[in-house]
N, C-alpha and C positions, 0 to 999 in steps of 0.2 A: 569489502564492508560487507557485514551481514544483512540478512533481509530485516531483522529488527532494527538493525542501526539506520537502515535507510529510512523506516517509519519514524524514528526517533528525530532524525534530522529535518524531515519534513514537518515535524511537530514545531520543533524550534524554529523552522523558516515560518512557518503559516500560522502557528497559535492554534491548529487544529489536531484533535486526537484522529488516530486512524478512524475509529467508529463513526467520529463526525461527518468524514469523508462519505462512509457508506450511506449514511442517512441524507446527507444533501444529494448525493447521487440518485437516491430512491426518490427523493421530492422532484428531481428533475426528469424522472423516468429513464434513467442510465443503468438501473439494474436488471433490465430483462435481458435474458441469455442471449439474445439475438443481437444485442448491443455491440458494435464493434469497438475494439480497443481505441481506435483512432479517434472514434467520437469522445470517448472519455479523455483520452490525451489533450484532444482540442479544448474541452472545457477547464481541464487543469492547468494548462498554459495560459488560456484568456483570464482565470478568475485567480489563479494563486501563483503564476509564472514558474510553473513546475517543468523542468526538462523531461525529456524521453525516460530516463533511467528512474528517477524518482517517480514520475508519472506512472510507470509500468508497475512498480510497488503497490501503487494506490489500484491500478486497474485490478492486480491479482486479488487483493482484499476485497474487493466490489464483487468480483467473480466468484472467488472461492473461500472467502471467509478468512479464518486465523489459521487454517492448515497449510503447511508447505511439505513439500517433498523430503521424504526421509534421506534421501542421497545428500542434503546438504547438513545433516544433523550430525554433529561431531566430526565432520569432515575438516581436513586441513585446506580446503579450496577457498577462494576468495570470499564466496557467499556462505560460509560456514555460520550455523547457528545451534545454539546449546538445545533446542527442542523443536518439534515439528508443529507446535502452537505459538502462533505469535500473540503478543500482548497488544489488542486493538484499544485498551482503556487509556493509554497514554504513557507517557515516559515515567519510568522510576526515577526519582530524584536522589 
């Protein structure tokens, strides 16, 4: 599953767009660079029932924004994506 597909599935499950997760995290004080992934994962599990895999996708966008590693772009691996920029504005229908 591509990184973008993780974010799209999270939106389907929660009704929240990726950018909304960043804003909620900011309001909760979870965007500080010193915040541990485990703290963010605990919040996502408690409030949205997200497991570790999907939660780590949200952790990534909270900590790194829309950029993903070029190693996944155009690859044939499990997490291949067409671009190094993720769409944080929500699913394209």
